Backbone as CSV, one residue per row, in Angstrom:
resi,resn,N_x,N_y,N_z,CA_x,CA_y,CA_z,C_x,C_y,C_z
1,MET,-20.566,5.862,-51.425,-19.728,4.844,-52.020,-19.326,5.314,-53.412
2,ASN,-18.109,5.072,-53.778,-17.581,5.454,-55.073,-18.377,4.762,-56.181
3,ALA,-18.625,5.457,-57.270,-19.412,4.902,-58.376,-18.752,3.662,-58.959
4,HIS,-17.448,3.646,-59.006,-16.743,2.481,-59.567,-16.895,1.267,-58.663
5,LEU,-16.863,1.494,-57.353,-17.045,0.373,-56.441,-18.471,-0.147,-56.509
6,LYS,-19.455,0.740,-56.763,-20.834,0.296,-56.929,-20.945,-0.645,-58.113
7,ILE,-20.208,-0.351,-59.165,-20.249,-1.209,-60.347,-19.653,-2.570,-60.023
8,VAL,-18.554,-2.575,-59.278,-17.918,-3.842,-58.900,-18.870,-4.651,-58.021
9,VAL,-19.500,-3.983,-57.057,-20.440,-4.670,-56.184,-21.625,-5.188,-56.998
10,GLY,-22.120,-4.381,-57.945,-23.221,-4.817,-58.806,-22.836,-6.014,-59.650
11,ALA,-21.622,-5.990,-60.178,-21.145,-7.122,-60.978,-21.013,-8.365,-60.102
12,GLY,-20.533,-8.183,-58.890,-20.431,-9.317,-57.968,-21.796,-9.905,-57.648
13,ALA,-22.780,-9.022,-57.465,-24.140,-9.506,-57.207,-24.673,-10.275,-58.413
14,ALA,-24.411,-9.764,-59.613,-24.854,-10.461,-60.821,-24.178,-11.825,-60.928
15,ILE,-22.931,-11.886,-60.549,-22.199,-13.152,-60.589,-22.809,-14.140,-59.602
16,LEU,-23.105,-13.671,-58.400,-23.686,-14.559,-57.407,-25.065,-15.053,-57.846
17,ILE,-25.851,-14.180,-58.462,-27.160,-14.588,-58.959,-26.994,-15.629,-60.055
18,GLY,-26.052,-15.392,-60.953,-25.793,-16.364,-62.013,-25.319,-17.689,-61.451
19,ALA,-24.457,-17.629,-60.436,-23.963,-18.863,-59.824,-25.098,-19.628,-59.156
20,ALA,-25.978,-18.901,-58.477,-27.120,-19.555,-57.838,-28.033,-20.185,-58.884
21,LEU,-28.222,-19.500,-60.002,-29.052,-20.028,-61.076,-28.456,-21.302,-61.639
22,VAL,-27.167,-21.303,-61.862,-26.509,-22.494,-62.408,-26.583,-23.640,-61.409
23,LEU,-26.377,-23.353,-60.126,-26.463,-24.411,-59.123,-27.876,-24.979,-59.057
24,ALA,-28.873,-24.108,-59.154,-30.258,-24.580,-59.125,-30.558,-25.438,-60.348
25,LEU,-30.054,-25.037,-61.482,-30.297,-25.808,-62.695,-29.507,-27.102,-62.700
26,ARG,-28.371,-27.091,-62.065,-27.531,-28.271,-62.034,-28.234,-29.405,-61.307
27,LYS,-28.950,-29.081,-60.271,-29.663,-30.121,-59.533,-30.752,-30.707,-60.410
28,GLY,-31.496,-29.874,-61.104,-32.412,-30.274,-62.155,-33.577,-31.158,-61.762
29,GLU,-33.459,-31.992,-60.793,-34.529,-32.898,-60.449,-35.410,-32.233,-59.404
30,PRO,-36.718,-32.381,-59.546,-37.592,-31.778,-58.538,-37.398,-32.481,-57.198
31,ALA,-37.465,-31.707,-56.179,-37.272,-32.251,-54.841,-38.489,-33.061,-54.440
32,ALA,-38.247,-34.100,-53.661,-39.351,-34.907,-53.168,-40.158,-34.069,-52.203
33,PRO,-41.489,-34.247,-52.201,-42.294,-33.453,-51.278,-41.928,-33.795,-49.844
34,PRO,-41.942,-32.798,-48.971,-41.554,-33.057,-47.595,-42.538,-34.008,-46.927
35,VAL,-42.003,-34.900,-46.127,-42.828,-35.838,-45.394,-43.233,-35.169,-44.101
36,PRO,-44.541,-35.115,-43.828,-44.953,-34.450,-42.595,-44.471,-35.233,-41.377
37,ALA,-44.114,-34.494,-40.368,-43.651,-35.112,-39.132,-44.825,-35.793,-38.453
38,PRO,-44.579,-36.929,-37.808,-45.681,-37.599,-37.123,-46.186,-36.724,-35.991
39,ALA,-47.475,-36.794,-35.781,-48.080,-35.981,-34.731,-47.579,-36.459,-33.380
40,ALA,-47.236,-35.525,-32.555,-46.735,-35.863,-31.234,-47.898,-36.205,-30.326
41,VAL,-47.694,-37.175,-29.494,-48.706,-37.551,-28.531,-48.515,-36.662,-27.318
42,VAL,-49.554,-35.954,-26.960,-49.473,-35.012,-25.854,-50.121,-35.640,-24.641
43,ASP,-49.383,-35.657,-23.547,-49.904,-36.181,-22.300,-50.613,-35.036,-21.581
44,ALA,-51.800,-35.284,-21.106,-52.591,-34.239,-20.466,-52.028,-33.858,-19.107
45,THR,-51.297,-34.731,-18.460,-50.754,-34.415,-17.145,-49.314,-33.961,-17.286
46,PRO,-48.973,-32.794,-16.726,-47.601,-32.331,-16.825,-46.676,-33.202,-15.984
47,ALA,-45.466,-33.367,-16.479,-44.476,-34.164,-15.762,-43.939,-33.371,-14.585
48,ALA,-43.717,-34.071,-13.516,-43.184,-33.413,-12.324,-41.698,-33.157,-12.539
49,PRO,-41.215,-31.953,-12.169,-39.797,-31.675,-12.355,-38.952,-32.586,-11.464
50,THR,-37.856,-33.033,-12.011,-36.966,-33.887,-11.229,-35.965,-33.004,-10.517
51,PRO,-35.734,-33.270,-9.269,-34.767,-32.443,-8.537,-33.355,-32.743,-9.019
52,PRO,-32.477,-31.722,-9.057,-31.105,-31.956,-9.491,-30.353,-32.792,-8.463
53,PRO,-29.344,-33.534,-8.904,-28.533,-34.295,-7.941,-27.877,-33.346,-6.945
54,ALA,-27.611,-33.859,-5.775,-27.066,-33.021,-4.707,-25.681,-32.479,-5.036
55,ASP,-24.878,-33.239,-5.791,-23.518,-32.798,-6.084,-23.400,-32.029,-7.397
56,ALA,-24.517,-31.768,-8.086,-24.494,-31.081,-9.387,-24.283,-29.587,-9.184
57,THR,-23.530,-28.989,-10.078,-23.346,-27.542,-10.025,-24.506,-26.892,-10.761
58,PRO,-24.981,-25.764,-10.294,-26.123,-25.118,-10.950,-25.709,-24.545,-12.319
59,ALA,-26.677,-24.464,-13.200,-26.442,-23.891,-14.524,-26.176,-22.400,-14.378
60,PRO,-25.449,-21.796,-15.327,-25.107,-20.377,-15.193,-26.321,-19.466,-15.044
61,TRP,-27.423,-19.800,-15.698,-28.595,-18.920,-15.614,-29.338,-19.089,-14.300
62,GLU,-29.000,-20.146,-13.543,-29.643,-20.360,-12.257,-28.921,-19.653,-11.124
63,THR,-27.706,-19.182,-11.367,-26.909,-18.611,-10.294,-26.941,-17.095,-10.232
64,GLY,-27.485,-16.421,-11.220,-27.507,-14.974,-11.212,-26.338,-14.410,-11.988
65,PRO,-26.114,-13.104,-11.892,-25.042,-12.486,-12.674,-23.672,-12.952,-12.203
66,ALA,-22.819,-13.191,-13.171,-21.461,-13.628,-12.858,-20.592,-12.424,-12.539
67,VAL,-19.733,-12.593,-11.585,-18.803,-11.539,-11.203,-17.427,-11.966,-11.689
68,PRO,-16.815,-11.191,-12.613,-15.499,-11.594,-13.097,-14.459,-11.506,-11.990
69,THR,-13.574,-12.461,-12.001,-12.502,-12.464,-11.012,-11.192,-12.129,-11.700
70,ALA,-10.211,-11.764,-10.932,-8.908,-11.418,-11.497,-8.225,-12.655,-12.056
71,ALA,-8.556,-13.827,-11.520,-7.913,-15.058,-11.979,-8.462,-15.512,-13.330
72,ALA,-9.665,-15.092,-13.705,-10.284,-15.521,-14.960,-10.226,-14.378,-15.963
73,PRO,-9.238,-14.401,-16.876,-9.151,-13.318,-17.855,-10.301,-13.409,-18.859
74,ALA,-10.632,-12.300,-19.443,-11.691,-12.249,-20.442,-11.139,-12.807,-21.750
75,THR,-11.315,-14.115,-21.962,-10.734,-14.763,-23.143,-11.435,-14.331,-24.423
76,ALA,-12.712,-14.031,-24.335,-13.425,-13.608,-25.539,-12.873,-12.288,-26.062
77,ALA,-12.518,-11.407,-25.153,-11.982,-10.115,-25.574,-10.603,-10.272,-26.186
78,MET,-9.865,-11.282,-25.770,-8.531,-11.480,-26.306,-8.570,-12.093,-27.710
79,ARG,-9.613,-12.846,-28.036,-9.691,-13.516,-29.324,-10.091,-12.582,-30.464
80,VAL,-10.874,-11.581,-30.179,-11.370,-10.681,-31.211,-10.429,-9.495,-31.344
81,PRO,-9.829,-9.322,-32.528,-8.945,-8.170,-32.685,-9.775,-6.886,-32.708
82,PRO,-9.205,-5.825,-32.215,-9.952,-4.563,-32.230,-10.166,-4.105,-33.671
83,PRO,-11.281,-3.449,-33.925,-11.518,-2.983,-35.287,-10.504,-1.912,-35.662
84,PRO,-10.151,-1.844,-36.938,-9.200,-0.813,-37.349,-9.786,0.571,-37.086
85,THR,-8.939,1.457,-36.633,-9.420,2.776,-36.252,-9.198,3.821,-37.335
86,SER,-8.121,3.714,-38.070,-7.853,4.735,-39.071,-8.597,4.408,-40.367
87,PRO,-8.968,5.418,-41.125,-9.653,5.164,-42.400,-8.818,4.312,-43.347
88,ASP,-7.498,4.500,-43.353,-6.637,3.689,-44.219,-6.688,2.217,-43.814
89,ALA,-6.661,1.953,-42.511,-6.726,0.570,-42.038,-8.076,-0.049,-42.370
90,GLN,-9.134,0.723,-42.232,-10.463,0.227,-42.580,-10.544,-0.084,-44.073
91,MET,-9.954,0.766,-44.888,-9.973,0.547,-46.338,-9.171,-0.697,-46.698
92,ARG,-8.008,-0.872,-46.066,-7.200,-2.062,-46.340,-7.947,-3.332,-45.939
93,THR,-8.621,-3.289,-44.809,-9.402,-4.441,-44.352,-10.529,-4.744,-45.332
94,ALA,-11.232,-3.706,-45.770,-12.337,-3.899,-46.720,-11.823,-4.458,-48.043
95,ILE,-10.712,-3.960,-48.513,-10.138,-4.433,-49.783,-9.683,-5.880,-49.647
96,ALA,-9.085,-6.221,-48.517,-8.648,-7.609,-48.306,-9.847,-8.555,-48.285
97,GLN,-10.932,-8.136,-47.629,-12.148,-8.955,-47.609,-12.722,-9.105,-49.018
98,MET,-12.717,-8.022,-49.775,-13.239,-8.054,-51.135,-12.405,-8.984,-52.013
99,GLU,-11.089,-8.925,-51.853,-10.220,-9.786,-52.646,-10.429,-11.259,-52.301
100,ARG,-10.615,-11.553,-51.008,-10.889,-12.940,-50.601,-12.197,-13.418,-51.223
101,GLN,-13.227,-12.573,-51.192,-14.518,-12.947,-51.764,-14.403,-13.147,-53.272
102,MET,-13.648,-12.294,-53.947,-13.460,-12.449,-55.391,-12.750,-13.751,-55.717
103,ALA,-11.751,-14.094,-54.922,-11.026,-15.352,-55.148,-11.955,-16.547,-54.953
104,GLN,-12.813,-16.499,-53.936,-13.773,-17.574,-53.707,-14.765,-17.670,-54.864
105,ASN,-15.261,-16.529,-55.324,-16.211,-16.516,-56.437,-15.575,-17.089,-57.702
106,GLU,-14.326,-16.720,-57.939,-13.628,-17.201,-59.127,-13.424,-18.712,-59.055
107,ALA,-13.060,-19.211,-57.894,-12.877,-20.658,-57.728,-14.206,-21.389,-57.933
108,GLN,-15.299,-20.815,-57.426,-16.616,-21.430,-57.614,-17.012,-21.435,-59.086
109,ALA,-16.717,-20.373,-59.799,-17.056,-20.306,-61.216,-16.281,-21.351,-62.009
110,HIS,-14.993,-21.517,-61.699,-14.200,-22.544,-62.379,-14.751,-23.945,-62.059
111,ALA,-15.143,-24.161,-60.814,-15.708,-25.459,-60.422,-17.025,-25.704,-61.161
112,MET,-17.838,-24.664,-61.306,-19.101,-24.817,-62.038,-18.859,-25.136,-63.505
113,LEU,-17.851,-24.504,-64.100,-17.518,-24.827,-65.495,-17.100,-26.287,-65.632
114,ARG,-16.281,-26.764,-64.702,-15.873,-28.172,-64.748,-17.076,-29.098,-64.588
115,GLN,-17.966,-28.772,-63.658,-19.159,-29.591,-63.448,-20.056,-29.573,-64.675
116,LEU,-20.190,-28.411,-65.289,-21.015,-28.289,-66.487,-20.424,-29.120,-67.619
117,ASN,-19.108,-29.054,-67.800,-18.453,-29.842,-68.840,-18.606,-31.339,-68.576
118,THR,-18.460,-31.739,-67.315,-18.613,-33.150,-66.955,-20.041,-33.614,-67.198
119,ALA,-21.008,-32.802,-66.780,-22.413,-33.168,-66.972,-22.750,-33.272,-68.456
120,GLN,-22.194,-32.376,-69.253,-22.453,-32.424,-70.687,-21.809,-33.668,-71.299
121,ALA,-20.587,-33.990,-70.875,-19.888,-35.154,-71.421,-20.574,-36.459,-71.047
122,THR,-21.160,-36.519,-69.852,-21.818,-37.747,-69.406,-23.290,-37.791,-69.777
123,GLY,-23.809,-36.691,-70.313,-25.217,-36.653,-70.692,-26.165,-36.541,-69.514
124,SER,-25.696,-36.005,-68.411,-26.538,-35.903,-67.213,-27.046,-34.487,-66.959
125,LEU,-27.163,-33.696,-68.021,-27.696,-32.338,-67.873,-29.199,-32.391,-67.624
126,PRO,-29.730,-31.420,-66.904,-31.177,-31.369,-66.729,-31.855,-31.167,-68.084
127,PRO,-33.019,-31.735,-68.281,-33.706,-31.560,-69.559,-34.046,-30.087,-69.788
128,GLY,-33.857,-29.644,-71.013,-34.194,-28.268,-71.382,-33.140,-27.240,-71.016
129,MET,-31.975,-27.672,-70.561,-30.932,-26.718,-70.189,-30.106,-26.342,-71.408
130,ASN,-29.887,-25.055,-71.587,-29.048,-24.544,-72.661,-27.626,-24.426,-72.112
131,VAL,-26.806,-25.398,-72.443,-25.443,-25.468,-71.909,-24.621,-24.267,-72.333
132,GLU,-24.767,-23.860,-73.571,-23.971,-22.725,-74.065,-24.326,-21.437,-73.333
133,ALA,-25.601,-21.241,-73.015,-25.994,-20.041,-72.271,-25.400,-20.064,-70.866
134,ALA,-25.447,-21.216,-70.217,-24.874,-21.327,-68.873,-23.362,-21.117,-68.916
135,ARG,-22.704,-21.727,-69.896,-21.252,-21.585,-70.031,-20.888,-20.120,-70.292
136,THR,-21.642,-19.459,-71.167,-21.388,-18.048,-71.474,-21.521,-17.187,-70.216
137,ASN,-22.558,-17.432,-69.413,-22.762,-16.646,-68.197,-21.633,-16.856,-67.190
138,ILE,-21.140,-18.079,-67.089,-20.034,-18.341,-66.166,-18.767,-17.656,-66.662
139,GLN,-18.528,-17.691,-67.960,-17.346,-17.020,-68.507,-17.456,-15.504,-68.332
140,ILE,-18.653,-14.969,-68.470,-18.859,-13.538,-68.218,-18.563,-13.229,-66.748
141,ALA,-18.993,-14.101,-65.864,-18.727,-13.897,-64.435,-17.223,-13.896,-64.162
142,LEU,-16.499,-14.803,-64.797,-15.047,-14.841,-64.607,-14.382,-13.563,-65.114
143,LYS,-14.804,-13.083,-66.273,-14.241,-11.841,-66.825,-14.564,-10.665,-65.901
144,ALA,-15.786,-10.636,-65.371,-16.159,-9.561,-64.448,-15.304,-9.609,-63.186
145,GLN,-14.981,-10.813,-62.728,-14.108,-10.944,-61.559,-12.724,-10.366,-61.849
146,GLN,-12.188,-10.660,-63.036,-10.875,-10.125,-63.404,-10.916,-8.603,-63.448
147,LEU,-11.968,-8.069,-64.038,-12.091,-6.608,-64.104,-12.267,-6.016,-62.704
148,GLY,-12.985,-6.710,-61.859,-13.158,-6.250,-60.481,-11.842,-6.197,-59.737
149,ARG,-11.018,-7.218,-59.924,-9.694,-7.213,-59.290,-8.854,-6.038,-59.788
150,GLU,-8.927,-5.800,-61.091,-8.163,-4.686,-61.651,-8.659,-3.359,-61.088
151,MET,-9.983,-3.239,-60.927,-10.526,-1.989,-60.401,-10.119,-1.784,-58.952
152,VAL,-10.082,-2.849,-58.183,-9.633,-2.732,-56.789,-8.183,-2.270,-56.750
153,ALA,-7.337,-2.852,-57.610,-5.921,-2.438,-57.654,-5.803,-0.978,-58.075
154,LEU,-6.614,-0.569,-59.043,-6.574,0.829,-59.489,-7.049,1.785,-58.403
155,SER,-8.001,1.353,-57.609,-8.533,2.235,-56.566,-7.493,2.541,-55.499
156,GLN,-6.448,1.737,-55.407,-5.404,1.960,-54.420,-4.292,2.866,-54.945
157,GLN,-4.320,3.166,-56.237,-3.296,4.021,-56.832,-3.693,5.490,-56.687
158,PRO,-2.712,6.379,-56.753,-3.038,7.811,-56.691,-3.848,8.224,-57.926
159,ASP,-4.679,9.216,-57.732,-5.538,9.682,-58.825,-4.686,10.287,-59.938
160,SER,-5.015,9.888,-61.162,-4.328,10.424,-62.335,-5.285,10.289,-63.517
161,PRO,-5.039,11.035,-64.586,-5.909,10.914,-65.763,-5.901,9.494,-66.353
162,ALA,-4.745,8.842,-66.359,-4.662,7.479,-66.907,-5.468,6.505,-66.046
163,ARG,-5.378,6.666,-64.729,-6.134,5.809,-63.816,-7.616,6.025,-64.023
164,GLN,-8.041,7.261,-64.101,-9.458,7.568,-64.291,-9.962,7.022,-65.622
165,GLN,-9.138,7.129,-66.651,-9.528,6.624,-67.972,-9.699,5.103,-67.931
166,ARG,-8.775,4.403,-67.281,-8.882,2.947,-67.209,-10.091,2.526,-66.380
167,MET,-10.381,3.259,-65.302,-11.555,2.937,-64.489,-12.833,3.130,-65.303
168,ASN,-12.866,4.159,-66.119,-14.025,4.370,-66.986,-14.145,3.239,-68.011
169,GLN,-12.999,2.796,-68.553,-13.017,1.682,-69.504,-13.535,0.405,-68.835
170,ILE,-13.091,0.168,-67.619,-13.550,-1.023,-66.893,-15.055,-0.942,-66.651
171,SER,-15.521,0.241,-66.276,-16.962,0.419,-66.055,-17.738,0.111,-67.327
172,THR,-17.245,0.604,-68.460,-17.896,0.347,-69.740,-17.878,-1.145,-70.067
173,GLU,-16.737,-1.800,-69.809,-16.639,-3.242,-70.064,-17.600,-4.028,-69.179
174,LEU,-17.735,-3.629,-67.905,-18.657,-4.318,-67.006,-20.104,-4.169,-67.466
175,ILE,-20.446,-2.990,-67.947,-21.802,-2.779,-68.461,-22.038,-3.663,-69.683
176,ALA,-21.029,-3.737,-70.567,-21.161,-4.594,-71.752,-21.278,-6.062,-71.339
177,LEU,-20.528,-6.474,-70.333,-20.638,-7.856,-69.860,-22.029,-8.135,-69.309
178,ARG,-22.547,-7.192,-68.537,-23.895,-7.372,-67.981,-24.915,-7.520,-69.095
179,GLU,-24.752,-6.735,-70.161,-25.673,-6.826,-71.292,-25.489,-8.130,-72.068
180,GLY,-24.329,-8.771,-71.920,-24.063,-10.024,-72.615,-24.569,-11.256,-71.875
181,LEU,-25.089,-11.072,-70.642,-25.630,-12.209,-69.912,-26.797,-12.811,-70.674
182,ARG,-26.887,-14.103,-70.643,-27.943,-14.804,-71.377,-29.006,-15.255,-70.396
183,TYR,-30.233,-15.073,-70.816,-31.371,-15.420,-69.971,-32.081,-16.675,-70.467
184,ASP,-31.490,-17.338,-71.433,-32.112,-18.523,-72.013,-31.465,-19.808,-71.506
185,VAL,-31.078,-19.826,-70.236,-30.413,-20.991,-69.665,-31.384,-22.180,-69.588
186,ASN,-32.652,-21.912,-69.365,-33.647,-22.977,-69.263,-34.289,-23.318,-70.593
187,THR,-33.796,-22.749,-71.661,-34.354,-22.989,-72.974,-33.341,-23.798,-73.781
188,PRO,-33.780,-24.841,-74.463,-32.832,-25.578,-75.285,-32.127,-24.648,-76.278
189,ALA,-30.906,-24.991,-76.647,-30.076,-24.130,-77.487,-30.741,-23.808,-78.818
190,ALA,-31.605,-24.662,-79.339,-32.237,-24.425,-80.627,-33.257,-23.289,-80.564
191,ALA,-33.907,-23.095,-79.417,-34.931,-22.065,-79.290,-34.499,-21.053,-78.251
192,LYS,-33.805,-20.003,-78.660,-33.270,-19.013,-77.724,-34.327,-17.983,-77.400
193,ALA,-34.441,-17.697,-76.101,-35.423,-16.717,-75.645,-34.785,-15.336,-75.624
194,ALA,-35.589,-14.337,-75.875,-35.108,-12.949,-75.842,-35.024,-12.508,-74.391
195,PRO,-34.015,-11.701,-74.014,-33.879,-11.251,-72.628,-34.963,-10.285,-72.235
């Protein structure tokens, strides 16, 4: 895997971890202990099997292997598109999937920022949560997403010194963003913890 794509994947993983952390903190209230299921009453005598109705059709596993007929087309095979065969098609498919995932991550980050702002405005934040640290981490995630999109676009361009230089700059920016993540989300803003 290309070193630049590893950085994008690493940044995406960091974003997902940050998003999971914010979602966990957003809930804030401890979960109620699970209620044990009532003990089942076990009858010592096994139930006699009931015979199937005379007009019932047997279940597929009761009839043995199915033999396909010409009248019944393989609908499952028609629904699944064949995998791309050429390396270019595979790369385009992978890039399209990556772009969809980035768009979803970005939308989730914006939604988390709105929820964080609403919770702060209504005073419903979990006790001990450092809002500024959480907000900073979400903004870092958004910036990393933008840089990831740019890197994906650059990876599709022909190799050139300018392209390589920009990819190196993006890599450096992603490393700086990772170093800017705050680990004091569970600490009140007055007492910041060291990473």
